Backbone as numpy.savetxt, mean C-alpha at the origin, in Angstrom:
# Nx Ny Nz CAx CAy CAz Cx Cy Cz
-7.55 12.63 0.24 -7.67 14.07 0.39 -6.32 14.74 0.63
-5.43 14.03 1.32 -4.16 14.65 1.69 -2.98 14.08 0.92
-3.17 12.88 0.36 -2.12 12.23 -0.42 -2.77 11.46 -1.57
-1.98 11.17 -2.56 -2.47 10.49 -3.74 -1.54 9.34 -4.10
-2.10 8.30 -4.71 -1.32 7.19 -5.24 -1.88 6.86 -6.61
-1.00 6.67 -7.56 -1.43 6.33 -8.92 -0.78 5.02 -9.34
-1.59 4.16 -9.93 -1.11 2.90 -10.47 -0.70 3.14 -11.92
0.56 2.90 -12.23 1.09 3.16 -13.56 0.89 1.94 -14.46
1.01 2.14 -15.76 0.79 1.07 -16.73 1.78 -0.08 -16.57
2.93 0.17 -15.94 3.92 -0.89 -15.73 3.69 -1.62 -14.40
2.54 -1.40 -13.76 2.15 -2.04 -12.50 2.96 -1.55 -11.30
3.59 -0.39 -11.43 4.26 0.24 -10.29 3.35 1.35 -9.77
3.74 1.92 -8.63 2.92 2.94 -7.98 3.75 4.19 -7.74
3.16 5.34 -7.97 3.78 6.61 -7.64 2.88 7.32 -6.63
3.48 7.95 -5.62 2.71 8.64 -4.59 3.20 10.07 -4.41
2.31 10.93 -3.92 2.67 12.31 -3.62 1.65 12.87 -2.64
2.02 13.98 -2.02 1.14 14.63 -1.05 1.69 14.55 0.36
0.78 14.63 1.33 1.16 14.63 2.75 1.95 13.37 3.09
3.22 13.51 3.48 4.05 12.34 3.74 3.46 11.38 4.78
2.94 11.90 5.85 2.41 11.03 6.91 1.06 10.43 6.56
0.46 10.87 5.47 -0.81 10.33 5.04 -0.70 9.41 3.84
0.52 8.95 3.57 0.73 8.03 2.46 1.40 8.64 1.25
1.64 9.93 1.28 2.30 10.59 0.16 3.76 10.24 0.02
4.35 9.73 1.08 5.74 9.29 1.07 5.76 7.77 1.19
6.03 7.09 0.10 6.04 5.62 0.10 7.45 5.05 0.02
8.46 5.87 0.35 9.85 5.40 0.25 10.11 4.14 1.06
9.47 3.99 2.21 9.71 2.82 3.06 9.25 1.52 2.41
8.31 1.60 1.47 7.79 0.40 0.81 8.02 0.40 -0.70
8.75 1.37 -1.19 8.94 1.53 -2.64 9.41 0.25 -3.32
10.32 -0.48 -2.71 10.83 -1.71 -3.32 9.74 -2.76 -3.48
8.68 -2.66 -2.69 7.58 -3.62 -2.74 6.44 -3.18 -3.66
6.52 -1.98 -4.21 5.42 -1.45 -5.01 5.60 -1.70 -6.51
5.85 -2.95 -6.84 5.87 -3.37 -8.25 4.94 -4.57 -8.36
4.45 -4.83 -9.54 3.51 -5.93 -9.71 2.19 -5.68 -9.01
1.79 -4.42 -8.96 0.56 -4.03 -8.26 -0.63 -4.14 -9.21
-1.72 -4.69 -8.71 -2.94 -4.86 -9.50 -3.99 -3.80 -9.16
-4.03 -3.37 -7.89 -5.07 -2.43 -7.46 -4.58 -1.67 -6.24
-5.13 -0.48 -6.03 -4.81 0.34 -4.86 -6.11 0.74 -4.19
-6.13 0.66 -2.87 -7.25 1.14 -2.06 -6.71 2.15 -1.08
-7.60 3.02 -0.61 -7.12 4.02 0.35 -8.17 4.29 1.42
-7.65 4.80 2.53 -8.48 5.38 3.57 -8.15 6.86 3.56
-8.52 7.56 4.56 -8.25 8.99 4.58 -6.76 9.31 4.59
-5.97 8.48 5.29 -4.55 8.78 5.45 -3.64 7.58 5.23
-4.10 6.57 4.51 -3.27 5.38 4.27 -3.69 4.71 2.97
-2.81 3.84 2.49 -3.04 3.11 1.25 -2.73 1.64 1.42
-3.35 0.83 0.60 -3.04 -0.60 0.50 -2.95 -0.93 -0.97
-1.92 -1.66 -1.35 -1.74 -2.09 -2.73 -1.87 -3.61 -2.78
-2.77 -4.09 -3.62 -2.93 -5.52 -3.86 -2.04 -5.89 -5.04
-1.15 -6.82 -4.80 -0.21 -7.22 -5.84 -0.72 -8.43 -6.61
-0.17 -8.64 -7.78 -0.61 -9.74 -8.63 -0.34 -11.10 -8.00
0.59 -11.18 -7.05 0.87 -12.46 -6.39 -0.04 -12.70 -5.18
-0.99 -11.79 -4.93 -1.93 -11.93 -3.82 -1.47 -11.29 -2.53
-0.28 -10.71 -2.50 0.19 -10.05 -1.29 -0.34 -8.62 -1.24
-0.27 -8.03 -0.06 -0.75 -6.67 0.16 0.36 -5.86 0.81
0.56 -4.64 0.33 1.53 -3.72 0.91 0.76 -2.51 1.42
1.03 -2.10 2.66 0.35 -0.94 3.23 1.36 0.14 3.61
0.92 1.39 3.55 1.74 2.52 3.99 0.84 3.69 4.32
1.40 4.63 5.09 0.65 5.80 5.53 0.48 5.79 7.04
-0.53 6.50 7.51 -0.77 6.62 8.96 -1.26 5.30 9.53
-0.58 4.80 10.54 -0.91 3.52 11.15 -2.34 3.49 11.68
-2.80 4.59 12.24 -4.15 4.62 12.80 -5.24 4.58 11.73
-4.86 4.75 10.48 -5.81 4.68 9.36 -5.55 3.46 8.47
-4.78 2.51 8.97 -4.52 1.28 8.23 -3.18 1.23 7.53
-2.34 2.21 7.73 -1.03 2.26 7.08 -0.10 1.16 7.53
-0.35 0.59 8.67 0.33 -0.62 9.11 -0.77 -1.62 9.38
-0.60 -2.81 8.88 -1.68 -3.79 8.96 -1.38 -4.87 10.00
-1.57 -4.58 11.27 -1.23 -5.55 12.32 -2.11 -6.79 12.30
-3.27 -6.74 11.65 -4.15 -7.90 11.61 -3.80 -8.86 10.49
-2.87 -8.50 9.62 -2.42 -9.39 8.56 -1.22 -10.18 9.05
-1.01 -11.39 8.54 0.19 -12.14 8.90 1.44 -11.31 8.64
2.40 -11.36 9.48 3.65 -10.60 9.44 3.44 -9.14 9.77
2.26 -8.64 9.59 1.72 -7.38 9.99 2.49 -6.10 9.94
3.67 -6.01 9.40 4.29 -4.70 9.42 4.30 -4.09 8.03
4.10 -2.80 8.01 4.07 -2.07 6.75 5.38 -2.30 6.01
5.26 -2.47 4.72 6.44 -2.63 3.90 6.85 -4.07 3.67
6.26 -5.00 4.41 6.56 -6.41 4.22 5.34 -7.04 3.56
5.41 -7.35 2.27 4.26 -7.95 1.62 3.87 -9.25 2.28
2.58 -9.47 2.41 2.09 -10.70 3.01 1.03 -11.29 2.09
0.96 -12.59 2.01 -0.02 -13.25 1.16 -1.36 -13.28 1.87
-2.42 -13.01 1.14 -3.77 -13.11 1.66 -4.59 -14.02 0.75
-5.63 -14.58 1.27 -6.47 -15.47 0.48 -7.23 -14.64 -0.57
-7.23 -15.11 -1.77 -7.92 -14.43 -2.85 -9.42 -14.62 -2.73
-10.16 -13.58 -3.02 -11.63 -13.65 -3.02 -12.08 -13.70 -4.47
-12.73 -14.78 -4.84 -13.26 -14.93 -6.20 -12.21 -15.24 -7.15
């Protein structure tokens, strides 16, 4: 609602909108390549990469920082177990 993220044909991501709601992805921009899918909450985003890692950004209280994932800080891709 406040920010947008688009997955481009080259598997990179472009974002815009409310900076604190995920519209500003500069802190994780270097990690937003090789992206397969994007999910969002009201004020945060998660990008699933082709290598199985996840990058998060946006408001921490809405999942923009993923403390429950290994290494847990936004901007540091972490590997997760693949489902299916």
